[in-house]
C-alpha positions, -999 to 999 in steps of 0.1 A, spaced: 229 515 229 241 552 217 270 569 235 264 599 255 279 622 227 254 609 201 224 617 222 237 651 237 232 675 207 249 711 207 232 742 195 229 745 159 235 711 149 210 691 129 199 660 152 197 633 128 232 642 112 246 641 147 229 607 157 239 593 125 276 604 129 282 594 166 258 564 169 268 551 135 263 514 143 228 516 156 215 542 129 230 521 103 225 485 113 196 477 88 219 489 57 239 463 36 276 464 29 285 495 11 248 505 9 244 544 14 219 555 42 189 569 24 183 596 53 221 608 52 218 611 12 187 627 14 206 655 38 236 656 16 215 666 -14 191 688 0 204 702 30 190 701 68 152 705 76 148 735 101 127 716 123 159 690 130 183 716 139 187 722 179 181 760 189 
């Protein structure tokens, strides 16, 4: 189960990035060893969609 920090987002943060940073084991459970998370790579390459930023 995700920690309280992972589910309590501060304003101005991307919901996906925050969750992936603080609930990393749950968010990346299906990945193999040394396999990059496609969602994390997408955000690093293209930025954060406006609809995922907490207001």
